[in-house]
Structure formats: C-alpha cells, structure tokens
N, C-alpha and C positions, 0 to 999 in steps of 0.2 A: 017396566021401566027395565032401562039400559045400565048396565052393571059400568058405573062409573069407576074409574083409576087413575091413579098415579100416573101421569105420564113418564115412561122411561125411556131411553135410550133403545133399546132392541123393541118394545112395541111403537114407537118412532118409525124404526126402521121398516119393521113386519108391516104397519101401515101401509108406507109409504112403496115396498114391494107389492102389497096387495092391489093398492092402487093402481101402478100399472100395466099388473095384472091383466085385471080387468079391462083397460081402456086399451090393450094391446088386444084383448078379444072381442072389444066391441062388445060388451055387456054394461046394460044401462043401470046406475044406482037401483032403480027400482026392482029391477032383475034380481041384484043381488041381495038387497033388502027381502026379497022374498024366499032366497035359500034359507037365510039364516033367523027366519020367520020373527021377521022388525020391519021395522021402517028405514026411511031414507035414511033420517037420523042417528040408526045406528050405525048405518054402514061410514057414514061421516064420523064418528066417533072412532070406529075401526081403523079407518084412512089415515086420520090425526093423531093414532097412540092414544086414544080418550077410552077405549072400553077393551076391556081384560078378554079376547076374543078365547074360546074354550075349543078343544081338539074336534069336536063334531061341525063345529062351523067353520074351521079353517078346512076340515078334511071338503066340506059343501062347495066352498069358495072356490079351492084348486080345482076340483071337478069341474065348477061352473066354468071357471078361468081356462078348461084343457090344460094345466100345469101338468105336464104328463112325468116331464126329465125327474129321474130319484133324486139328484144331486138338489135341484132346486127343491124340490118338495120334501125332503129333509131341512132343507135351511131355513124355510118358511117353520115347520115343525118346531126346529130348534129355538129359531127366535119367540115362539109362541109358548114354550116351556116356562113355566115360572119356579125360580130358585126357592127352597123353602130355608135356605141357610141363613136368610138374612132377618130371621124373627128376632134375635137376640135383643135387637135395639129396640123394641118396643117397650123395653122397661126404662127410656129415656125419652118418653114422650115430650117432655118440658123443655129441651135443650134443641130438639130439631126441628128445624125449620122444612117446609118442602123442598127447597133448593138442594138441601144437605142430604135429603134422603133418596136424591137423586143420586151422589156422590157415592152416599153408601153402597146402594145398587151395584154401581160401576166396580166399585172397592172388590164389593164380595165376589162377582162375578167374574171378575177378569181372570186371564192367563197370566197376564205381563202387566206390570204398571213401571211405568215412566216418567220419573216425578224430577223437573227443574226447579229450586226453589231460591230465589233471591235474595231475601231477608232472612227468613228464620229456618230455623230446621224442621221438615216435615213431622205432623201429629202423629203417624203411625212411628215415627223415631225417638219421640221426644220422650223425655222423663218427665215424674210429674211436676215436681218444682217448677224447669224450664215453662211445662205447658201454663201452669199458673201464671207465669210472669208475662208470657206472650198475652194472654187471654186478658190481663190484666190492663193490658196495653189496648184492648180494642175499643172503636167509639162507643159501644153501646153499655150505657153504665151498668157492671155486675155486683151486686153486694156480695160478701166473703162466702155466704151458703151456695148460690148460685156459681162463683167461681170452681167451689170443689165440687159440685156437682158436672159441669161441665169439665173436670178434671177427670173426675172418676170414668165419663164416657169415653176422654179422649184415650184414657190408659184400655180402656175394653175395647175399643178397636182395634188394637192391637194383638188380638185373640186371632186377627187372619192371619198370621206369620203360623200359628199352631196347628191349623188345618193340614190333612194328610195329602188335598190338592190346594197348598198356598199359593198364592201367586209368586213369580218370578218379579223382585223387587230391584229395579236401580234409579238410584237416586244422585245427583248431580248438584254440586253447592260450589258458589264461588269462595273462595278463601275466607272473604270477609265474613263470611256466616259464621262459620266456626271461632273467629277471632272479638266478636264482638259478643262484650259482657254480658248476655241478658239474664238477669237474674243475678250478678257479680261472678267473681272467680270461682266460689266452692259451687254454684250452680251450674256455670257453665263448664266447669272441668269434668262434673259428672255425668252431663250429658255428653262431653266428647270421649268420654270412657264408655260410656253405651253404646256410641256409633263404633267406635273401635271394636266391642265386642258382638254386636249383630251383624258386622259385615265381613259375611260369609258367602261368597260367589259361589253358585249361581243363585242362591235363595234369596239374597239379600246382597247386592252391592252399591258401595259408595265411593264416589271418586270426586274429587276435590280440583277445583280449577284454581291454580296459585297466582299469587298477585305478579308473578316473573312471565305468565302467559302472556306473548306479545298480542298472538290472535283476538280477534274480538268478535264474537257472534252474535247478531240483532236476535232478541229472544221475544222483546215486549213485553218482557216479564213472566213472572211463575205461571208452570203451567205442568198438568198432568196428562199421560196419557196412556189410556186404558185399553189393549190390545185382547180382542175375545177368541178363543182356539174355535178350530173347525169342529163343527159343520158353520157356527158363527160366523167367523172370518171376518172381522169388521174392528175399526178402531173407533176410538171418541177421545174429543179432547178435551179435559175441565180446566174451567179456568174460575179462580175466585175473585170477586171484586170486594168492595165496602158495603154495595148495594145488595149482594147475591152470588148466584152461581150459574157459570152460563158453559153450555154444552154445546160444541161443534165436532158436527157428525157429516159433513160432505169429506168425503174420499180424499179430493184435491187438498183439503185444507186439514185433514188427518195427515197426509203425505207430506205438507210442507211441515209441519210441526215435527214430523217422525224427523225429517233431512235435518232440522233444527237441533234436536237433540242428539244425532250421533254426529254433529259438530262439537257440538257444548263437550260430547264423550271424547271426542279425536283430541280437545283442548283440554283435557283434564290429567291429573295424574295418574299413573296406572295404581290399582287398587292396593297394593303394600305399600307404594309411598304414599299413597291416600292415605291408611291407616298409619303408618309414622309421624308424618306430617299431625295428624289427629292426636296422637300420644305423644307428641314433643308440646303441642299449644297446651294439653289437660297439666303437661307437666310444670310448665311455666305456671298456670292459674293455681295449681297446690301449691306452688311456692311464694305465693303473695299473700 
C-alpha cells in the first residue's frame, strides 16, 4: 500500500517538480512506477503531493529523469526532507483541522513570515485573554472548556519564537486593529503592552498603518506570506476564511502578494513610531 500523507506546500511543490522532470525526460508513469517499486497510482500520489516520498525513491526518480545538476538535486532533496520540529502539536488533536495543520507546517518551517491582519492581532502575538475574546466571536459555538483548550493551543504556538532558528516575523496592522477594544480596555491595554514588548527587529517587527496615511493599498483581506530558505527558495501565501484555509503557491501569485506587503509596509509608520503609538493607546485604555 502507498504511504498516504497530508498534502503540504513542500510536497505539492516537490510533486509538481518531479512531474515536470518526468515529462521533460520522456518517461512514462509506468516506467516511473517501476523505479519506485510501485504502480501508476503511487506515482500519481507522489506528483500530487499525497505520498511522502523517501530518499531512495527520490534518488531513483532523479536518476531515471536524468536530473544531474547538483543545485536542482539538492533542491528536490530539501523539499523531500521532513522536519520533525512540528510534533509538539500532536498534543492538541481536538483543536486541529487538516487545513490548520497545513498552516502550522508552514509556520514551523518558514525562515520568514510576513503577516497582514485587517481585523485582529495575529494569533502568534495574542495574549490569552485577547485570544479568548476573539475565539468567542467565532461562528462555531464553543463551550468554555473548548475555548480554554483553543487558547492553550494558541499560546503554545508562540514557542516558534523561542527556537534558535526562529523565523523573522514582520506584521503590518491598520490602526483600527489596535484601537478596537476587543475584550474591553483592560484586555486591550495588556495586548498592546505585549506588542510593544515583543517588537524587537529583526526578530519581530510590528508596524502600524495610521489613520492619517493617505495612500491606499488593495489587499483583498488578511494574508500571511511564508518564505522558505535556500535551497527550498519558495514562498507560500496562506489565507484563512470562514470555511477553511487556502494556500496559494504559484510564483506569480506569491510575488503579487509580496508587492502588496511591501506597499503596506511603505505606508506604515516606522517601527519606533509604531511602538510609541501602541504605547500611547495602551496608556489611554489604562486610564479608562
């Protein structure tokens, strides 16, 4: 039986690259199947990212497809390598959808994360009380116990910043996000104090697009751009919506979102001014 696996961005990228290499080499699916001791369905699963290919299988296909250039071979090997850093979330099977597992994989493997959030502070930067308030507004009805469990998980995700190889994280927020009294003045003040505390470029960079900014950037909504280091060297756009998660992997699409993010960043206040604005708003909430 084939080894079924969750489709992830890197597996889809690998499958697509192997299919392209097979077709360029003029190799049939049947010939490829023989090289990996499988059948045509196994090759199909590999090429669609539904089979976790092992290193001997990958080497056999690269040899069959005459992939000789060292840079390309190393890139394919890197795509096929599975990172075990993500196993911590197995403790939370009750709160994880398949779509969000994809997000966690992206979050864990990325070298850089660029986030634009139009409505709320991103989960990786939330306080527990702020997170509870946000999740209580979900269209899915949660019991108090379930809310607490989801909050535990959201805070646990923030361990990504404690790793030696933590991703560089850049977040752009409209001023309305930091002025909206989610949970009330006390909760919001604590949330803003946290943002001020963690904003330490280049590890974590938070910038605010002020109300006074005349320029407008069309974003289509919130998004996260994950960038992978060499030799992987590709970007994935992640979008959340009410019905699930969406990953966009085409190079042109990722480049478009990159341009949008840079435009937002150009419209935002510099880091220190953003910190001062957040601290000032926190002061006003604490006086209420």
